[in-house]
C-alpha positions as CSV (number, residue, x, y, z in Angstrom):
1,M,-41.3,15.3,-36.0
2,H,-39.7,16.7,-38.8
3,E,-38.3,19.4,-36.5
4,I,-37.0,16.3,-33.8
5,I,-35.3,14.2,-36.4
6,T,-33.2,17.3,-37.8
7,S,-32.2,18.5,-34.3
8,I,-31.1,14.8,-34.0
9,R,-29.2,14.8,-37.0
10,L,-27.6,18.0,-36.4
11,A,-26.2,16.7,-32.8
12,L,-25.1,13.5,-34.5
13,K,-23.6,15.6,-36.7
14,S,-21.8,17.8,-34.6
15,I,-20.3,15.2,-32.0
16,R,-18.8,13.4,-35.6
17,S,-17.2,16.4,-36.8
18,N,-15.2,17.2,-32.8
19,A,-14.1,13.8,-31.7
20,G,-11.3,14.4,-29.9
21,R,-12.6,16.7,-27.8
22,T,-15.6,14.7,-27.9
23,F,-13.5,12.0,-26.0
24,F,-11.7,13.8,-23.3
25,S,-15.4,15.6,-23.1
26,L,-16.3,12.1,-21.6
27,I,-13.3,10.7,-19.7
28,G,-15.4,11.9,-16.2
29,I,-18.3,10.4,-17.6
30,I,-17.3,7.0,-18.3
31,I,-15.3,7.0,-15.4
32,G,-18.1,7.5,-12.8
33,V,-20.4,5.1,-15.2
34,A,-17.8,2.1,-14.5
35,A,-17.6,2.8,-10.6
36,V,-21.3,2.3,-11.0
37,I,-21.5,-0.5,-12.6
38,I,-18.3,-1.7,-10.2
39,V,-19.8,-0.7,-7.3
40,L,-23.4,-2.7,-8.1
41,S,-21.7,-5.8,-9.5
42,L,-19.3,-5.7,-5.9
43,G,-21.9,-5.3,-3.8
44,A,-24.2,-7.9,-5.7
45,G,-21.6,-10.6,-5.4
46,V,-20.3,-9.7,-1.9
47,K,-24.4,-9.5,-0.8
48,D,-24.7,-13.2,-2.9
49,F,-21.3,-14.8,-1.3
50,I,-22.3,-13.6,2.8
51,V,-25.8,-14.9,2.3
52,S,-24.9,-18.5,0.7
53,Q,-22.4,-18.6,3.6
54,V,-24.9,-17.7,5.9
55,E,-27.2,-20.5,4.5
56,S,-24.8,-23.0,4.9
57,F,-25.5,-23.4,8.1
58,G,-28.9,-24.6,6.9
59,T,-32.4,-22.4,6.5
60,D,-34.4,-24.4,9.4
61,I,-31.9,-23.0,11.9
62,I,-32.8,-20.3,14.7
63,E,-30.1,-18.9,17.1
64,I,-30.1,-17.0,20.5
65,E,-26.9,-15.0,21.2
66,V,-26.1,-12.4,24.1
67,K,-27.0,-8.7,23.1
68,T,-26.3,-5.7,25.4
69,P,-29.8,-4.6,27.5
70,K,-31.4,-1.6,25.7
71,T,-29.6,-2.0,22.1
72,A,-30.5,-3.7,18.9
73,Q,-29.0,-6.5,18.0
74,T,-27.4,-4.9,14.8
75,S,-26.9,-1.7,16.5
76,A,-23.5,0.3,16.7
77,Q,-24.0,0.0,20.4
78,N,-24.4,-3.7,20.5
79,V,-21.1,-4.5,18.2
80,G,-19.1,-1.6,19.9
81,G,-20.3,-2.7,23.4
82,M,-19.3,-6.6,22.3
83,V,-16.0,-5.4,20.9
84,G,-14.9,-3.1,23.5
85,G,-14.7,-6.3,25.8
86,A,-18.7,-6.2,27.7
87,Q,-19.7,-9.3,28.7
88,V,-23.1,-10.4,28.8
89,T,-23.4,-13.9,31.2
90,T,-26.7,-14.3,31.5
91,L,-27.2,-16.8,29.0
92,K,-27.1,-20.4,30.6
93,I,-27.3,-24.0,29.6
94,E,-30.8,-24.1,31.2
95,D,-32.5,-21.0,29.2
96,A,-31.5,-23.7,26.1
97,E,-32.2,-26.8,27.7
98,E,-36.0,-25.1,28.1
99,V,-36.0,-23.5,25.0
100,A,-35.5,-27.0,23.7
101,E,-38.8,-27.9,25.2
102,L,-40.5,-26.3,22.3
103,P,-42.6,-28.9,20.0
104,N,-41.0,-27.4,16.8
105,V,-37.3,-27.6,17.9
106,S,-35.2,-31.2,16.6
107,D,-32.1,-30.7,17.8
108,W,-30.2,-28.0,19.6
109,Y,-26.6,-27.3,20.6
110,G,-24.9,-24.1,23.0
111,G,-21.3,-23.2,22.8
112,I,-18.9,-20.5,23.3
113,M,-15.8,-19.3,22.1
114,N,-11.9,-19.1,23.5
115,Q,-8.2,-18.2,22.1
116,E,-6.2,-20.5,23.6
117,I,-2.2,-21.9,22.8
118,I,-2.7,-25.4,21.5
119,S,1.0,-27.8,21.9
120,Y,1.8,-30.7,20.6
121,E,5.5,-31.7,21.0
122,N,7.6,-28.8,20.1
123,K,4.6,-27.0,17.9
124,N,2.4,-24.3,19.8
125,K,-0.3,-22.5,17.8
126,R,-2.8,-19.9,19.0
127,I,-6.1,-21.0,17.9
128,Y,-10.2,-20.5,18.3
129,T,-11.6,-23.2,21.2
130,M,-15.0,-24.4,20.3
131,G,-16.8,-25.3,23.6
132,V,-20.3,-27.1,22.7
133,T,-22.6,-29.8,23.8
134,E,-23.2,-32.9,21.8
135,G,-25.9,-31.5,19.6
136,V,-23.6,-29.6,17.4
137,A,-22.9,-32.8,14.9
138,Q,-26.9,-33.0,14.6
139,V,-27.6,-29.3,14.0
140,D,-24.9,-28.1,11.8
141,E,-24.7,-30.8,9.3
142,K,-21.0,-29.6,8.4
143,T,-19.7,-31.2,11.2
144,E,-18.7,-34.5,10.1
145,I,-16.4,-36.8,11.5
146,D,-13.5,-38.1,9.8
147,S,-12.2,-40.3,12.0
148,G,-12.5,-41.0,15.7
149,R,-16.0,-39.9,17.3
150,M,-17.4,-36.8,18.7
151,F,-18.0,-36.6,22.3
152,T,-20.9,-37.6,23.9
153,Q,-23.3,-35.9,26.6
154,E,-21.3,-37.9,29.5
155,D,-18.2,-36.7,28.0
156,D,-19.3,-33.1,29.1
157,D,-21.6,-33.8,31.9
158,S,-18.2,-35.7,34.0
159,L,-15.6,-32.9,32.4
160,K,-13.5,-35.2,30.3
161,Q,-10.7,-33.1,28.8
162,V,-11.3,-34.5,25.4
163,V,-10.6,-33.0,21.6
164,V,-11.9,-33.3,18.0
165,L,-9.9,-31.5,16.0
166,G,-10.5,-29.4,12.8
167,S,-8.9,-30.9,9.4
168,G,-6.2,-28.0,9.4
169,L,-5.5,-28.2,12.7
170,K,-4.7,-31.7,12.8
171,E,-2.4,-31.4,9.7
172,L,-0.5,-28.0,11.4
173,L,-0.3,-30.2,14.3
174,F,0.2,-33.9,13.3
175,E,1.0,-33.6,9.7
176,N,0.6,-37.2,8.6
177,E,0.7,-38.6,11.8
178,N,-2.5,-40.7,13.4
179,A,-4.1,-37.9,16.0
180,I,-6.8,-40.3,17.2
181,G,-5.2,-41.3,21.0
182,K,-2.6,-38.6,21.2
183,N,-3.0,-36.0,23.9
184,V,-2.2,-32.0,23.5
185,K,-1.9,-29.6,25.7
186,I,-4.4,-26.5,26.0
187,K,-3.9,-24.0,28.8
188,G,-1.5,-26.1,30.3
189,R,-4.0,-29.3,30.5
190,S,-3.7,-32.6,28.6
191,F,-6.3,-33.2,26.6
192,K,-7.0,-36.8,24.5
193,V,-7.5,-36.4,20.8
194,I,-10.7,-38.7,20.1
195,G,-11.7,-37.1,16.8
196,V,-10.8,-35.7,13.5
197,L,-13.2,-33.4,11.7
198,K,-14.1,-33.3,7.6
199,E,-12.4,-30.3,5.7
200,R,-14.8,-27.6,5.4
201,G,-13.1,-24.5,4.6
202,A,-13.7,-21.4,5.8
203,I,-16.9,-19.7,5.9
204,S,-17.0,-15.2,5.2
205,F,-13.1,-15.9,6.3
206,F,-13.3,-17.8,9.4
207,D,-11.8,-21.0,9.1
208,F,-13.5,-23.5,10.6
209,D,-10.9,-26.2,9.8
210,K,-8.8,-25.0,12.0
211,L,-10.7,-24.8,15.6
212,A,-10.9,-27.2,18.4
213,Y,-14.2,-28.4,19.7
214,I,-14.2,-29.5,23.2
215,P,-17.1,-30.4,25.5
216,L,-18.8,-27.0,26.7
217,K,-18.9,-27.6,30.8
218,T,-15.3,-28.8,29.9
219,L,-14.0,-25.4,28.8
220,Q,-16.2,-23.5,31.1
221,K,-14.8,-24.9,34.2
222,K,-11.1,-26.1,33.1
223,I,-10.3,-24.0,30.6
224,M,-12.3,-19.8,31.4
225,G,-13.7,-20.3,34.6
226,V,-16.8,-19.6,33.9
227,D,-20.8,-21.1,33.7
228,Y,-22.0,-19.0,30.8
229,M,-22.8,-19.5,27.3
230,T,-22.8,-17.2,24.0
231,F,-24.8,-18.6,22.0
232,A,-27.6,-21.6,21.3
233,I,-28.6,-22.7,17.6
234,F,-31.7,-24.7,17.3
235,K,-33.1,-26.6,14.6
236,I,-36.3,-26.6,13.9
237,K,-39.2,-29.1,12.0
238,D,-41.4,-27.0,10.4
239,K,-39.9,-23.9,8.8
240,K,-43.4,-22.4,8.2
241,R,-43.9,-22.0,11.8
242,T,-40.5,-20.3,12.2
243,E,-42.4,-16.4,13.5
244,L,-44.3,-18.5,16.1
245,T,-41.4,-20.2,17.0
246,V,-39.2,-17.0,17.5
247,L,-42.1,-15.5,19.4
248,E,-42.3,-18.5,21.8
249,M,-38.3,-18.5,22.5
250,N,-38.4,-15.0,23.3
251,E,-41.1,-15.6,25.7
252,I,-39.6,-18.0,27.5
253,M,-36.0,-16.2,27.5
254,R,-37.5,-13.4,29.0
255,E,-39.7,-15.5,32.0
256,Q,-35.9,-17.4,32.6
257,H,-34.6,-13.9,32.6
258,D,-37.2,-12.2,34.6
259,I,-37.8,-9.4,32.1
260,E,-40.8,-7.7,31.5
261,D,-39.8,-5.0,29.3
262,P,-38.2,-6.4,25.7
263,D,-36.0,-3.1,25.6
264,D,-34.4,-5.0,28.7
265,D,-33.4,-7.9,26.3
266,D,-29.9,-9.4,27.0
267,F,-30.3,-12.2,24.0
268,A,-31.5,-12.2,20.7
269,V,-33.5,-14.2,18.8
270,M,-32.7,-14.7,15.2
271,S,-34.0,-16.9,12.2
272,I,-31.9,-17.7,9.0
273,A,-35.1,-15.8,7.2
274,E,-34.5,-12.6,9.5
275,A,-30.6,-12.9,8.8
276,K,-31.4,-12.7,5.4
277,D,-33.7,-9.9,5.7
278,I,-30.9,-7.7,7.4
279,L,-28.6,-8.5,5.1
280,D,-30.5,-6.9,2.3
281,Q,-31.4,-4.0,4.7
282,V,-27.7,-3.3,5.2
283,F,-26.5,-4.3,1.5
284,T,-29.5,-1.6,0.5
285,I,-28.4,1.4,2.2
286,L,-24.3,0.3,1.4
287,N,-25.1,0.3,-2.3
288,I,-27.0,3.8,-2.1
289,L,-24.2,5.3,0.1
290,L,-21.4,4.0,-2.7
291,L,-23.7,5.4,-5.5
292,S,-23.8,8.6,-3.6
293,L,-20.0,8.8,-3.7
294,T,-19.7,7.4,-6.9
295,S,-21.8,10.0,-8.5
296,I,-19.1,12.5,-7.5
297,S,-17.5,11.2,-10.5
298,L,-20.8,12.0,-12.8
299,I,-21.0,15.7,-11.4
300,V,-17.6,16.7,-12.7
301,G,-18.1,14.4,-15.9
302,G,-21.5,17.0,-16.1
303,V,-19.5,19.9,-15.7
304,G,-16.9,18.9,-18.7
305,I,-20.1,18.6,-21.0
306,M,-21.6,21.5,-19.9
307,N,-18.1,23.6,-20.5
308,V,-17.9,22.0,-24.1
309,M,-21.5,22.3,-24.6
310,Y,-20.9,26.3,-24.2
311,V,-17.6,26.3,-26.2
312,T,-19.8,24.6,-28.9
313,I,-22.1,27.3,-28.8
314,L,-19.9,29.8,-29.0
315,E,-18.3,28.4,-31.9
316,R,-21.4,27.9,-33.9
317,F,-23.1,31.7,-33.2
318,F,-23.8,31.9,-36.6
319,E,-25.1,28.9,-37.4
320,I,-27.4,29.0,-34.7
321,G,-28.6,32.9,-36.0
322,L,-28.8,31.2,-39.6
323,R,-31.2,28.7,-38.5
324,K,-33.5,30.8,-36.6
325,S,-33.2,33.8,-39.4
326,V,-35.3,30.4,-42.1
327,G,-37.2,29.9,-39.1
328,A,-36.0,27.4,-36.5
329,R,-38.0,27.8,-33.5
330,K,-36.4,27.7,-29.6
331,T,-37.5,24.6,-29.1
332,G,-36.4,23.0,-32.2
333,I,-32.1,24.9,-31.2
334,L,-33.2,23.5,-27.5
335,A,-33.6,20.1,-28.7
336,Q,-30.6,20.2,-30.8
337,F,-28.0,20.8,-28.1
338,L,-30.0,18.9,-25.5
339,F,-29.9,16.0,-28.1
340,E,-26.1,16.4,-28.1
341,A,-25.5,16.5,-24.7
342,V,-27.5,13.5,-24.0
343,F,-25.7,11.6,-27.0
344,L,-22.5,12.6,-25.3
345,T,-23.2,11.4,-22.2
346,L,-25.0,8.4,-23.5
347,L,-21.8,7.4,-25.5
348,G,-20.0,7.9,-22.4
349,G,-22.3,5.5,-20.0
350,I,-21.7,2.7,-22.9
351,A,-18.0,3.3,-23.1
352,G,-18.7,3.3,-19.0
353,V,-20.2,-0.1,-19.0
354,I,-17.6,-1.6,-21.0
355,L,-15.2,-0.7,-18.9
356,G,-16.8,-1.6,-15.5
357,L,-17.5,-5.2,-17.3
358,L,-14.4,-5.6,-18.3
359,F,-13.0,-4.7,-15.2
360,S,-15.2,-6.6,-12.8
361,L,-14.3,-9.9,-15.5
362,G,-10.4,-8.8,-14.4
363,A,-11.0,-8.7,-10.7
364,E,-13.3,-11.7,-10.4
365,Y,-10.5,-13.8,-12.2
366,A,-8.0,-12.1,-10.0
367,I,-9.5,-13.0,-6.7
368,S,-10.2,-16.6,-8.6
369,K,-6.5,-16.9,-8.5
370,L,-5.9,-16.3,-4.9
371,G,-8.2,-19.1,-3.9
372,Y,-11.6,-17.1,-3.4
373,F,-14.9,-16.6,-5.1
374,L,-16.1,-13.9,-5.1
375,E,-18.8,-13.3,-8.3
376,F,-19.0,-9.7,-9.7
377,K,-22.4,-10.0,-10.2
378,V,-23.4,-7.6,-13.2
379,T,-26.8,-7.5,-13.7
380,L,-29.6,-5.9,-16.0
381,G,-30.3,-3.3,-13.5
382,S,-27.1,-2.3,-12.8
383,I,-26.3,-1.6,-16.5
384,L,-29.6,0.4,-16.7
385,I,-28.7,2.1,-13.2
386,A,-25.6,3.2,-14.8
387,L,-27.3,4.3,-18.1
388,S,-29.7,6.6,-16.5
389,F,-27.5,8.4,-14.5
390,S,-25.3,9.2,-17.1
391,T,-28.5,10.3,-19.7
392,L,-29.6,12.6,-16.5
393,T,-26.4,13.9,-16.4
394,G,-26.6,14.7,-20.0
395,L,-29.9,16.4,-19.3
396,I,-29.4,18.7,-16.5
397,F,-26.1,20.1,-17.5
398,G,-26.8,20.0,-21.0
399,M,-30.1,22.6,-20.2
400,Y,-28.3,25.9,-19.4
401,P,-26.0,25.7,-22.6
402,A,-29.1,24.5,-24.8
403,L,-31.4,27.3,-23.1
404,K,-28.8,30.0,-24.2
405,A,-28.5,28.5,-27.3
406,A,-32.3,29.1,-27.7
407,R,-32.6,32.0,-25.9
408,L,-29.9,33.9,-28.7
409,S,-31.7,36.3,-31.3
410,P,-30.7,35.6,-35.1
411,M,-29.7,39.5,-35.6
412,E,-27.0,39.0,-32.5
413,A,-25.6,35.7,-33.5
414,L,-25.1,36.5,-36.6
415,R,-23.5,40.1,-36.3
416,K,-20.9,38.2,-33.6
417,E,-20.1,36.4,-36.3
């Protein structure tokens, strides 16, 4: 125990006596640890942000959406196919109506999105049009009418050319003018404004206030010339039966589409709980990848520590030889220089944590000034991971110089001095 205490005291004395060299040798460690803190805090913040956005639709929601057959819903092949323009046209309103008969389903709506030009007088704007059934206001509680009304099932069945505007779109087209009862043009057709929605804001950078809601069949038949949907969303009564309800929905959809092999599914059924699980997996993999990249800075810092330790040993041959000649053991010498390397990297780790905290706070403040709220969530876990990384770096890169010092013979060390 006395030998360990002596090794620690000598290690700390050496660090204090070479303050300038110590600082410059720690730059790589400081940057590496700060990067770990920033990456983990940003990852946690983005994850919480996206999860909160997903949960804003409600935790009692199950969605059915189209999917490329023989691919996983979240696979690169499915995403690539959709982005590349592949169309799955098999999801019909009859499918949703059949699923809606399940006892655990209370309300539902189906929909499809498209981009069109909307015009009013001399104002033109490219917007997203959302074709939905009448149940949208019952399922999506944030779709609230501010003035006028939402369209009805009768409007949908009779292909009425009516539209409900998001609050932001209303301001763009009509400013302070009352929009109810006015006519706008969408793809050259005249649509009567029957409602304006309350302000909702953006969700995951998608601005709901710039949407135009149109009866589903009207958008399908008169604007797009199709008969399919791309999604259907269901509100369930009992969240405890979510997994069972998902299984029942899968069975109904396969029966509707004459599918026997699940690999041939042209649809995907997902609950909010499943979406959160997928996000957890995605962010875990992403954090591991980013930590691997930031560890390069720690490796560079570790090489710097090893070089400094090696130079330190060369400068202290006489001290090492003298200690060995008066009875110091190899383990004591090894411990002294290992402690020195670990203390160096731990000191750099603490400085890196402070730098990472300051950067995270500054970035969070800057983003808030741009009108967004994204918390850089620095957790105790991320701090412990960063300090563990720095300490491990000291152990790994300090081992070779420490072993070299421990193996020096007293006669060789004193003779070189």
